[in-house]
C-alpha positions as CSV (number, residue, x, y, z in Angstrom):
1,X,99.4,96.6,78.2
2,X,97.9,99.7,76.7
3,X,97.6,102.7,79.0
4,X,95.6,105.7,77.8
5,X,95.9,108.9,79.8
6,X,93.0,111.4,79.5
7,X,94.1,114.8,80.8
8,X,94.1,118.5,80.5
9,X,97.9,118.6,81.0
10,X,99.6,115.7,79.0
11,X,103.0,117.5,79.3
12,X,103.1,116.6,83.0
13,X,103.5,113.0,82.1
14,X,106.3,113.2,79.6
15,X,109.2,113.2,82.1
16,X,107.9,110.4,84.4
17,X,107.0,108.1,81.5
18,X,110.5,108.6,80.0
19,X,112.5,107.6,83.0
20,X,113.3,104.6,85.2
21,X,111.0,101.6,85.4
22,X,108.2,103.1,83.2
23,X,110.7,103.8,80.4
24,X,112.2,100.3,80.6
25,X,108.7,98.8,80.3
26,X,108.0,100.8,77.1
27,X,111.5,99.9,75.7
28,X,110.7,96.2,76.3
29,X,107.4,96.8,74.4
30,X,105.5,95.6,77.5
31,X,103.5,98.7,77.7
32,X,102.2,101.4,75.4
33,X,101.5,104.9,76.7
34,X,99.1,107.2,75.0
35,X,98.5,110.8,76.1
36,X,95.2,112.5,75.1
37,X,94.4,116.2,75.7
38,X,90.7,116.7,76.7
39,X,90.9,120.2,75.2
40,X,91.3,118.8,71.8
41,X,88.0,117.3,72.0
42,X,86.0,120.4,73.3
43,X,83.7,122.0,70.8
44,X,85.7,125.3,70.6
45,X,89.0,123.5,71.4
46,X,89.3,125.4,74.7
47,X,86.0,125.3,76.8
48,X,86.3,122.2,79.0
49,X,84.6,123.6,82.2
50,X,81.7,125.7,83.3
51,X,80.1,127.1,86.4
52,X,78.2,124.6,88.5
53,X,74.4,124.5,88.5
54,X,73.1,125.6,91.9
55,X,76.0,127.9,92.5
56,X,79.2,127.1,94.5
57,X,82.9,127.9,94.1
58,X,85.1,126.9,91.2
59,X,84.4,125.3,87.8
60,X,83.3,121.8,86.9
61,X,84.6,119.8,84.0
62,X,82.0,119.4,81.2
63,X,80.8,116.0,80.2
64,X,80.9,116.5,76.4
65,X,84.6,116.5,75.7
66,X,85.3,113.7,78.1
67,X,82.6,111.5,76.6
68,X,83.7,112.3,73.0
69,X,87.3,111.6,73.8
70,X,86.6,108.3,75.6
71,X,84.4,107.2,72.8
72,X,87.0,108.0,70.2
73,X,89.6,106.1,72.0
74,X,87.3,103.0,72.2
75,X,86.5,103.2,68.6
76,X,90.1,103.6,67.5
77,X,91.3,100.8,69.8
78,X,88.3,98.6,69.1
79,X,88.2,97.5,72.7
80,X,86.5,98.6,75.9
81,X,89.4,99.5,78.4
82,X,89.1,99.4,82.0
83,X,88.3,103.1,82.8
84,X,89.7,104.6,86.0
85,X,88.6,107.9,87.3
86,X,91.0,109.6,89.6
87,X,88.9,111.3,92.3
88,X,88.9,111.9,96.1
89,X,85.6,110.1,96.2
90,X,87.1,106.9,95.0
91,X,88.1,103.6,96.6
92,X,91.5,103.9,98.4
93,X,94.3,102.7,96.1
94,X,96.2,99.7,97.4
95,X,98.6,97.0,96.3
96,X,95.8,94.5,95.6
97,X,94.1,97.0,93.3
98,X,97.5,97.6,91.5
99,X,97.8,93.9,91.1
100,X,94.2,93.6,89.6
101,X,95.0,96.6,87.2
102,X,98.2,95.1,86.1
103,X,96.3,92.2,84.6
104,X,94.2,94.3,82.4
105,X,95.3,94.6,78.7
106,X,93.9,98.1,78.3
107,X,93.7,100.8,81.0
108,X,92.2,104.3,80.6
109,X,93.1,106.8,83.3
110,X,90.8,109.9,83.4
111,X,92.2,112.8,85.3
112,X,90.0,115.5,86.7
113,X,90.9,119.1,87.5
114,X,89.2,122.3,88.8
115,X,86.3,121.6,91.2
116,X,85.8,118.1,89.8
117,X,83.7,116.2,87.2
118,X,80.2,116.7,86.1
119,X,78.4,113.8,87.8
120,X,77.4,112.3,84.4
121,X,81.0,111.4,83.9
122,X,80.9,109.2,86.9
123,X,77.5,107.6,86.1
124,X,77.7,107.4,82.3
125,X,81.1,105.9,81.7
126,X,81.2,102.7,83.8
127,X,84.3,103.8,85.7
128,X,86.3,102.5,88.7
129,X,86.8,105.5,90.9
130,X,90.2,105.5,92.7
131,X,91.7,107.8,95.4
132,X,95.4,107.8,96.5
133,X,94.5,109.2,99.9
134,X,92.4,111.5,102.0
135,X,93.8,114.9,101.0
136,X,93.1,117.2,98.0
137,X,95.5,117.8,95.0
138,X,95.1,120.2,92.2
139,X,94.1,117.5,89.8
140,X,94.2,113.7,89.0
141,X,97.5,113.8,87.1
142,X,99.7,113.0,90.1
143,X,97.4,110.3,91.4
144,X,97.4,108.8,87.8
145,X,101.2,108.8,87.8
146,X,101.2,106.8,91.1
147,X,98.7,104.3,89.8
148,X,100.7,103.9,86.6
149,X,104.1,103.4,88.5
150,X,102.5,100.9,90.9
151,X,100.9,98.6,88.3
152,X,103.5,98.8,85.4
153,X,106.2,97.4,87.8
154,X,103.9,94.3,88.3
155,X,103.7,93.4,84.6
156,X,105.7,90.2,84.1
157,X,109.1,90.9,82.5
158,X,109.3,94.7,83.5
159,X,111.6,94.1,86.5
160,X,114.8,92.2,86.1
161,X,114.2,89.9,89.1
162,X,110.9,88.0,88.7
163,X,110.7,87.8,92.5
164,X,111.1,91.5,93.2
165,X,107.4,92.5,93.3
166,X,106.7,89.5,95.5
167,X,109.2,90.7,98.3
168,X,108.1,94.4,98.5
169,X,106.0,96.1,101.2
170,X,102.2,95.5,101.0
171,X,102.3,92.6,98.7
172,X,101.6,90.0,101.4
173,X,100.0,92.5,103.8
174,X,103.3,93.3,105.6
175,X,105.9,95.9,105.3
176,X,109.2,94.9,103.9
177,X,112.0,93.5,106.2
178,X,115.1,95.7,106.7
179,X,117.6,95.8,103.9
180,X,121.4,96.1,103.9
181,X,124.2,96.2,101.5
182,X,128.1,96.6,101.6
183,X,129.9,97.7,103.6
184,X,129.3,95.2,106.5
185,X,130.1,98.0,109.0
186,X,129.4,101.7,108.6
187,X,130.2,104.2,111.3
188,X,129.8,101.6,114.0
189,X,126.6,100.3,112.6
190,X,126.8,96.6,111.7
191,X,124.8,94.4,109.3
192,X,123.0,91.7,111.3
193,X,125.2,88.6,111.5
194,X,122.5,86.3,110.2
195,X,122.6,88.1,106.8
196,X,126.4,87.2,106.5
197,X,125.9,83.7,107.6
198,X,125.0,82.2,104.2
199,X,122.2,80.1,105.9
200,X,119.3,80.8,103.5
201,X,116.8,79.1,105.6
202,X,117.7,81.1,108.7
203,X,117.8,84.2,106.6
204,X,114.3,83.7,105.3
205,X,113.0,83.2,108.8
206,X,114.7,86.4,110.1
207,X,113.3,88.4,107.2
208,X,109.8,87.0,108.0
209,X,110.1,87.9,111.6
210,X,111.4,91.3,110.8
211,X,108.6,92.0,108.5
212,X,106.0,91.1,111.1
213,X,107.9,93.2,113.8
214,X,108.2,96.2,111.5
215,X,104.5,96.1,110.6
216,X,103.4,95.8,114.2
217,X,105.6,98.8,115.1
218,X,104.9,101.1,112.2
219,X,101.6,100.0,110.6
220,X,99.6,97.8,113.0
221,X,96.5,98.5,111.0
222,X,97.9,96.4,108.1
223,X,98.7,93.5,110.5
224,X,95.1,93.7,111.9
225,X,93.7,93.4,108.4
226,X,95.9,90.5,107.6
227,X,94.7,88.5,110.6
């Protein structure tokens, strides 16, 4: 997978892309990250925003440098990537969306800043608009990081255990069952006996029951969607 990140602050991504699962994916040559600074494609190398027509607070990101950068990437790559616009107005990000994106060979993440994008960026670039929640952040960089992490770990071969993504919260519409490791007893708190039994069928049944129970207790909205 090729991931292009279009941003005003490429340095924000260097640490997260160079550590943990995202670093492993790159070292395995399963993903390629490319950082592009929007300022480099502005006419005077600096002016990427301007006052909004009609008045109002803040500054709006100009369309020219974003369009120029996107078109340069498409020409250089000779492909039309799946373009994702990180915006509070977008579709709520979810595990099913992460799964869909993980199947794409080329993703472009476009990060906004300031008061938002000129509307022509939304309407003229054929983008999928994504939001990570109903709250306001300073820009689209942190949402882009969340999207990258969620989808890269789903690329086959990234995680050591092929079944790992299938057993995690949200994959089947349920929260994950409780997890335990050694020691079997810690400060009077014991691991459930069923997990020590060696009966794999019973363990799977317990895990399913616990996943349903936890979802009903903590996120009944997920359970309602599932049924």
